N, C-alpha and C positions, 0 to 999 in steps of 0.2 A: 600414653593413649591421648590422641587429639580430642578436642572438644566435639568434633563431628563424630568420631568413633564412640565417645561416651554417650552422646545423644542417641546414636543408633542402637547401642547396646541397651540403653534404658528403654527405648521404644520396643525393642524385641523382648525384653524382660516383661514389660507390661502386656504385650501381646500373648506371651506364654501364660501368664497368670490368667488372662481372660479365657484362653482356651481351656485351662484347668477348671475355672469356675463354671463355664458352660457345660463341660463334661460332667462335673459333679451334679449340676442341676438336672441334666438329662438322666443320670443314674438315679437320683432321688425321685424324679418324676416316674421313672419306670418301676422303681420299687413300690411306690405308692399305688400305681396302676395295678400291679400284680396283686397287692394286698386287697384292693377294692374288688377285683375279679374273684379272688379266693373267698371273700365273704359275701359274694352275691350282689354287691353294689354296682350293678352294671351301668346304671344311668350316670353315676359319678365317674366311673371308669371311662365311659364313652366321652364325656365332656373333657376329661383330662387327656385322653389319647388324641383327640382331634384338635385340641386347642393349639398346641405347639408342635405336634408330632411326637412320636414315641419310637422306641426301638422296635425292630422287627419282631423280636420275641414277645414283647408285651402287646403289640398290636395284634399279632396272631392269637395270643391267648384270649384277648377280648373278643375277636371274631369267633373263635371256637366256643367261648362261653355263651355268647349271644345265640349262635347257631344251635347249641345244645338245648337252649330253652324252646327251640322250635320256631323261633322268629327269624326265619331266613331272610325275609325282606329287610328287617332292621340290620342284620349282619351285612347285607348287600349295601344298604345306605351308608353304613360306617365306612365300608371300603371305598365307596365313591367319594368320600370326603378326605381320603388319605392323599396328601399332595406328593409324596415321594413315590415315583413310579415303581421302583424296585419293591418297596414295602407293599404297595398296592397289589402288585403281581403275586407276591408270596401269600398275601391275604386271600386273593381270589382262588389260589390253588387250595388253601385251607378250606374255603367255603365250598368249592366243588366237592371235596371229600366229604364235608359235613352234609351237603345236600344228598349225596349218594347214600350215606349212612342213614339219613332221615327218610329214605324211601322215595326220593325224587330224582332218580337217575337221569330222566329226560331233561329236567331243568339243569342238572349238573352238567350234562353234556352240552347243552345249549350255551351255558355260561363259559365252559371251557373253549368251545369252538369260536366264541365271540372275542376271545383274547387276541389282540392285534399282533403282539410280538410272537413270531413263530416258535422261539425257544420256550417262552412261557406257555404258549398254547400246547406244545408238545408235552411239557412237564405236567400240565393240568390233565391232559387226556391220559397220560401214563398213570397219574395218581388215581384217576377215575377207574382205569382198568384194573388197578390193584384192589380196589374196593369191590368191584363187580364180581 
């Protein structure tokens, strides 16, 4: 193996370790977020979720938990701070469903129709239809 090949192999090994470390941190953050939601520590969970981003599952759990308290405005504010568009869209769909369950189908429909991506909008309207 040439010196250049060894240097490249070393760099790739360090890159692989970094990916594993980041993945482990994300997993640990998501586990902590789920625990905070489970024990009702929504303020702490919210700070953790929006600080660096979280997995789709843990973000949706937080939005559902906040919406379940009846604070739909706060759930909406959390979603607006989600940087990942896919995660945000999934959270909006969860919130639309929660709004309908909370007895506010007009607001739920308004939120669903405001979604800009046609696929996400369709999914949100379908979810709303399943609740109604």
